[in-house]
C-alpha positions as CSV (number, residue, x, y, z in Angstrom):
1,M,43.8,58.5,9.0
2,C,43.4,59.5,12.6
3,I,39.8,60.3,13.4
4,C,40.9,63.2,15.6
5,T,41.4,65.4,12.5
6,C,37.8,65.0,11.5
7,M,35.8,66.0,14.5
8,D,35.6,68.4,17.5
9,R,37.7,67.5,20.5
10,S,34.5,67.3,22.5
11,Q,33.5,64.2,20.5
12,M,36.8,62.4,21.5
13,E,36.6,62.6,25.3
14,K,35.5,59.0,25.8
15,Y,36.8,55.9,24.0
16,P,39.0,57.8,21.5
17,L,41.2,54.8,20.6
18,E,38.2,52.5,20.5
19,L,36.4,54.8,18.1
20,E,39.4,55.1,15.8
21,I,39.9,51.3,15.7
22,A,36.2,50.6,15.2
23,L,35.9,53.0,12.3
24,S,39.1,51.6,10.7
25,A,37.8,48.0,11.1
26,V,34.4,48.8,9.6
27,K,36.0,50.5,6.6
28,K,38.2,47.5,6.0
29,A,35.1,45.3,6.2
30,L,33.3,47.5,3.6
31,R,36.2,47.2,1.2
32,V,36.1,43.4,1.6
33,C,32.4,43.4,0.9
34,R,33.0,45.5,-2.3
35,R,35.8,43.2,-3.5
36,V,33.6,40.1,-3.0
37,L,30.8,41.7,-5.1
38,D,33.2,42.7,-7.8
39,R,34.9,39.3,-7.9
40,F,32.3,36.7,-7.1
41,V,28.9,37.9,-8.2
42,G,27.5,35.3,-10.5
43,V,30.1,32.8,-9.6
44,R,28.9,29.5,-8.2
45,G,29.8,29.0,-4.6
46,Y,29.6,32.7,-3.7
47,S,26.7,32.2,-1.2
48,F,25.6,29.4,0.9
49,E,22.8,28.3,3.3
50,K,23.4,27.9,7.0
51,A,21.6,25.4,9.2
52,D,18.8,27.9,10.0
53,R,18.4,28.3,6.2
54,S,19.6,31.9,6.3
55,P,22.2,32.9,3.7
56,V,25.9,33.5,4.3
57,T,28.5,34.6,1.8
58,I,32.3,34.7,1.4
59,A,32.0,38.3,2.4
60,D,30.3,37.5,5.8
61,F,33.3,35.4,6.8
62,A,35.9,37.8,5.4
63,S,34.3,40.9,7.0
64,Q,34.2,39.2,10.4
65,A,37.8,38.1,10.0
66,V,39.1,41.6,9.2
67,I,37.2,43.2,12.0
68,M,38.3,40.5,14.5
69,A,41.9,41.0,13.4
70,E,41.8,44.8,13.9
71,L,40.1,44.6,17.3
72,L,42.3,41.9,18.7
73,N,45.4,43.6,17.6
74,A,44.4,46.8,19.4
75,F,42.6,45.2,22.4
76,P,43.8,41.7,22.9
77,A,42.1,41.3,26.2
78,D,38.6,42.1,24.9
79,A,36.0,39.5,24.1
80,I,34.3,39.7,20.7
81,V,30.8,38.3,20.0
82,G,30.2,37.8,16.3
83,E,27.4,36.3,14.3
84,E,29.4,33.9,12.2
85,D,31.4,30.8,13.0
86,A,34.0,29.0,10.8
87,G,32.3,25.6,10.6
88,L,31.4,25.9,7.0
89,I,34.8,27.1,5.7
90,R,36.6,24.4,7.8
91,K,34.7,21.8,5.8
92,D,35.3,23.3,2.4
93,H,38.9,24.1,1.4
94,G,37.7,26.0,-1.7
95,I,35.6,28.4,0.4
96,Y,38.4,28.7,2.8
97,D,40.9,29.6,0.1
98,D,38.5,32.3,-1.3
99,V,38.1,33.9,2.1
100,V,41.9,33.8,2.8
101,S,42.5,35.5,-0.6
102,I,40.0,38.3,0.2
103,V,41.1,38.8,3.8
104,G,44.8,38.7,2.8
105,E,44.4,41.8,0.7
106,E,43.5,43.7,3.9
107,C,45.3,41.9,6.7
108,G,48.1,39.9,5.2
109,D,48.5,36.1,4.7
110,F,46.9,33.5,7.0
111,K,48.5,30.2,7.1
112,D,47.3,26.8,8.4
113,N,43.9,27.2,10.1
114,K,44.5,30.6,11.7
115,L,41.8,32.3,9.7
116,S,39.2,29.8,10.9
117,D,40.4,30.3,14.5
118,L,40.2,34.1,14.1
119,I,36.5,33.9,12.9
120,D,35.6,31.5,15.7
121,C,36.9,34.0,18.3
122,G,33.3,35.3,18.0
123,K,31.9,32.2,19.5
124,R,34.0,31.9,22.7
125,P,32.3,32.2,26.1
126,F,32.0,35.7,27.4
127,D,30.7,37.6,30.4
128,P,27.9,40.0,29.2
129,L,28.5,42.2,32.2
130,H,32.2,42.8,31.4
131,R,33.6,44.7,28.4
132,F,33.2,43.1,25.0
133,W,32.5,43.9,21.4
134,T,29.6,42.6,19.4
135,L,29.5,42.6,15.6
136,D,27.4,41.6,12.6
137,P,29.8,41.5,9.7
138,I,27.0,41.8,7.2
139,D,23.6,42.6,8.6
140,G,21.1,42.0,5.9
141,T,22.9,39.4,3.8
142,K,19.8,38.9,1.6
143,G,19.9,42.7,0.9
144,Y,23.6,42.4,0.1
145,L,23.0,39.6,-2.3
146,A,20.1,41.4,-4.0
147,G,21.8,44.8,-4.3
148,R,19.7,46.4,-1.7
149,Q,20.5,47.7,1.8
150,Y,23.0,46.1,4.1
151,A,25.1,47.2,7.0
152,V,28.3,46.4,8.9
153,A,27.5,46.8,12.6
154,L,29.9,47.0,15.5
155,A,29.3,47.9,19.1
156,L,31.3,48.1,22.3
157,M,29.6,46.9,25.5
158,E,30.4,47.5,29.1
159,E,28.4,46.5,32.2
160,G,25.5,45.4,30.0
161,N,25.3,48.8,28.2
162,V,26.2,49.9,24.7
163,R,29.0,52.4,25.0
164,L,30.0,52.9,21.4
165,G,28.2,52.0,18.2
166,V,29.3,52.1,14.5
167,L,26.9,51.4,11.7
168,A,28.1,51.5,8.1
169,C,25.3,51.6,5.5
170,P,26.7,51.6,1.9
171,G,23.2,52.1,0.4
172,L,21.8,54.7,2.8
173,E,22.2,57.9,0.7
174,K,20.2,60.3,2.9
175,T,22.7,62.2,5.1
176,P,23.0,65.7,6.5
177,L,26.2,66.1,4.4
178,E,26.1,68.2,1.3
179,T,26.6,65.2,-0.9
180,G,25.2,61.9,0.5
181,E,25.8,59.7,-2.5
182,G,27.6,56.5,-1.9
183,G,26.4,55.7,1.6
184,C,27.4,56.7,5.1
185,I,28.8,55.6,8.4
186,L,27.0,56.6,11.6
187,F,28.6,56.3,14.9
188,A,27.7,57.2,18.5
189,I,29.4,57.3,21.9
190,R,27.2,57.1,25.0
191,R,26.3,60.6,26.2
192,E,28.4,62.2,23.4
193,G,25.8,62.2,20.6
194,T,25.6,60.6,17.1
195,R,27.6,61.7,14.1
196,V,27.7,60.8,10.4
197,M,30.4,60.7,7.8
198,K,30.8,59.6,4.2
199,I,31.8,56.0,3.6
200,D,35.3,56.9,2.5
201,G,35.9,59.3,5.4
202,G,36.2,63.1,5.6
203,D,34.4,65.5,8.0
204,T,31.7,64.4,10.3
205,E,28.4,66.1,11.2
206,P,26.1,65.7,14.2
207,V,22.8,63.9,13.8
208,T,19.8,64.8,15.8
209,R,16.1,63.8,15.8
210,K,14.9,65.7,18.9
211,S,12.2,67.9,17.2
212,F,8.6,66.8,17.6
213,I,7.1,65.0,14.7
214,P,3.3,65.1,14.0
215,L,2.2,61.5,13.9
216,E,0.2,61.9,10.7
217,R,3.4,63.0,8.9
218,A,5.5,60.1,10.3
219,R,6.8,57.3,8.1
220,L,7.5,53.7,9.2
221,C,10.3,51.5,8.1
222,E,10.2,47.8,8.4
223,S,11.9,44.6,7.2
224,V,11.7,43.7,3.5
225,E,11.0,40.0,4.5
226,P,7.5,39.5,6.0
227,S,8.9,36.5,7.8
228,H,11.1,38.8,9.9
229,S,8.3,40.8,11.3
230,A,4.5,41.0,11.1
231,H,3.7,43.4,8.3
232,E,-0.1,43.0,8.8
233,I,0.2,44.0,12.5
234,H,2.4,47.0,11.4
235,A,-0.4,48.0,9.0
236,R,-3.0,48.0,11.9
237,I,-0.7,50.2,14.0
238,L,-0.3,52.7,11.2
239,Q,-4.1,52.8,10.7
240,D,-4.5,53.3,14.5
241,L,-2.0,56.2,14.5
242,G,-3.5,57.9,11.4
243,I,-0.4,57.4,9.3
244,S,-1.1,57.2,5.6
245,A,2.4,57.1,4.1
246,P,3.3,53.6,2.8
247,P,6.0,51.8,4.8
248,L,9.6,52.0,3.7
249,R,10.9,48.5,3.5
250,M,14.6,48.0,4.1
251,D,17.1,45.2,5.0
252,S,19.4,45.3,8.0
253,Q,20.2,47.8,10.7
254,A,20.1,50.5,8.0
255,K,16.6,51.0,9.3
256,Y,18.1,52.4,12.5
257,G,20.2,54.7,10.3
258,A,17.1,55.8,8.3
259,V,15.3,56.8,11.6
260,A,18.4,58.6,12.8
261,L,18.8,60.5,9.6
262,G,15.2,61.4,9.0
263,T,14.4,59.1,6.1
264,A,11.9,57.4,8.4
265,D,10.5,58.2,11.8
266,I,9.4,54.8,13.2
267,Y,11.0,51.4,13.0
268,L,8.9,48.4,14.1
269,R,10.0,44.8,14.5
270,I,7.1,42.7,15.8
271,P,8.1,39.1,15.7
272,R,5.7,36.5,14.3
273,K,6.5,34.0,17.1
274,K,5.9,35.2,20.7
275,D,8.9,33.2,21.9
276,Y,11.3,34.7,19.4
277,R,14.1,36.8,20.9
278,E,16.5,39.1,19.0
279,K,20.3,38.7,18.8
280,I,22.3,41.5,20.4
281,W,24.5,42.1,17.2
282,D,21.3,42.9,15.3
283,H,20.4,45.9,17.5
284,A,23.3,47.1,19.7
285,A,24.9,49.6,17.4
286,G,21.6,50.9,16.0
287,T,20.0,51.3,19.4
288,L,22.8,53.6,20.6
289,I,22.8,55.6,17.4
290,I,19.0,56.3,17.7
291,K,19.2,57.2,21.4
292,E,22.2,59.5,21.1
293,A,20.5,61.2,18.2
294,G,17.6,62.0,20.5
295,G,15.2,59.2,19.6
296,Q,14.0,56.3,21.7
297,V,14.3,52.5,21.5
298,S,12.4,49.9,23.5
299,D,10.8,46.5,23.0
300,I,7.1,46.3,22.0
301,M,6.0,46.7,25.6
302,G,8.0,49.8,26.1
303,R,10.8,48.2,28.1
304,P,14.5,49.2,27.4
305,L,16.5,46.7,25.5
306,D,18.5,44.7,28.0
307,F,21.9,43.7,26.6
308,S,23.1,42.1,29.9
309,K,21.8,38.6,29.3
310,G,24.2,37.2,26.7
311,E,23.9,36.8,22.9
312,V,20.1,37.0,23.0
313,L,17.8,39.8,24.3
314,E,16.1,37.3,26.6
315,A,14.2,40.0,28.6
316,N,12.7,41.6,25.5
317,T,10.2,40.9,22.7
318,G,10.5,42.8,19.4
319,V,11.8,46.3,18.9
320,V,10.3,49.8,18.5
321,A,12.5,52.8,17.6
322,T,11.1,56.3,17.1
323,A,12.2,59.9,16.7
324,G,10.5,63.2,17.5
325,G,8.8,62.5,20.9
326,I,6.2,60.0,19.6
327,H,7.4,56.9,21.3
328,A,4.7,56.7,24.0
329,Q,1.9,57.0,21.4
330,V,3.5,54.4,19.2
331,I,3.9,51.9,22.1
332,S,0.2,52.4,23.0
333,A,-0.8,51.6,19.4
334,V,1.5,48.6,19.4
335,K,-0.1,47.2,22.6
336,R,-3.6,47.7,21.2
337,A,-2.6,45.9,18.0
338,I,-1.1,42.9,19.7
339,R,-3.7,42.6,22.5
340,P,-5.6,39.3,22.2
341,C,-9.2,39.6,21.0
C-alpha cells in the first residue's frame, strides 16, 4: 500500500520514495520475525552465539536479508551498513536452508550463495559522509528470544546526518492511536516531525514531546541487561534529580520509542567501560525519532551524537535522550554522577 494514502501531503515533501520503501522493508522484516517465532521456538538450532558472545537467530539473518533486498531493488547505488554478516550461515548448510526458506516466503527463491552475498552487503566499505542506510535487523535479540521488547531499526544517512528513521516495536503498546495493542511503527523525517502507526498499517498520527515535564514526575528507561549500562550510576542520577519512580527496563531501541510516546521521559545508557563506543545502527533511527518529536539526544557529556565517523560513534561516550525540556538538568546530574571522587 502506498504510504501517500495514510498521511498529510506535508509529511511527504522529503524522501517520499525512501519512506515508502523503508516502511515496506521493515514490515516484511516483522513478518519474518513472526514466522521464525511461530516455526522455530523450542527447536534446537534456532539461536546461536556470535564471537562476542551475543546471541543471533535465524530471524536476524532473515530480517537483514529481506530489508537488504527491498532497499537494493529500489536504490541499487546506495550503501547499506547492517549489523549481521553471513559467516555463520556460510559454514552451516542447515542454518542457511532455514534462512532461505523464511526469506523465500517474502522475497522469492535464492539459489547458490546469493542469500549470503546479500546479507554481507551490510559489511562492505562505505563513505560515512555519503548517502547510505544503516540497519539493525533485530535490535534486542535477547528480548526477542525471551518474549520481551525488540525492534527493527532502519535509518537513511546523508552527509553524516540521520535524514529518515523507522523504528518498528512489536511490543510497544503505548501509542497515541485509539487502540495501541499489537505494537507500533514510529518514523521520522528530518525537519518534518515524527509520526506513529499500527504495525499492520493504517492511518498515522503525529508524535510530540515538547511540553515541559517536572523532573520529579519523570520516568527513566534503561536496558534490561546491567552489563549494557551502569544501573547503579543511573540510580545515583535519579536520586540526584529527585525522581522516585522505579526505572522502566526494556530491551532494544524500543526505549527511544518509549520516550517519544510518553511511556518514559529519560533514556540513559552509561557504559561500564570508558572506552566503549556505540554502534550507529543501535541509535540512528531512535535519535531522529526523539529529536523530531521535540526531545533531545546527546552523549553523556552533552555532545550531539556524531554519525560521520563510520560504524562506531567514535566521538561520543554513552547516550542520554530526554523529552520535555529537562535535558540540561539531566546532563548536569550525569556529569556529577560520573565525576571521579
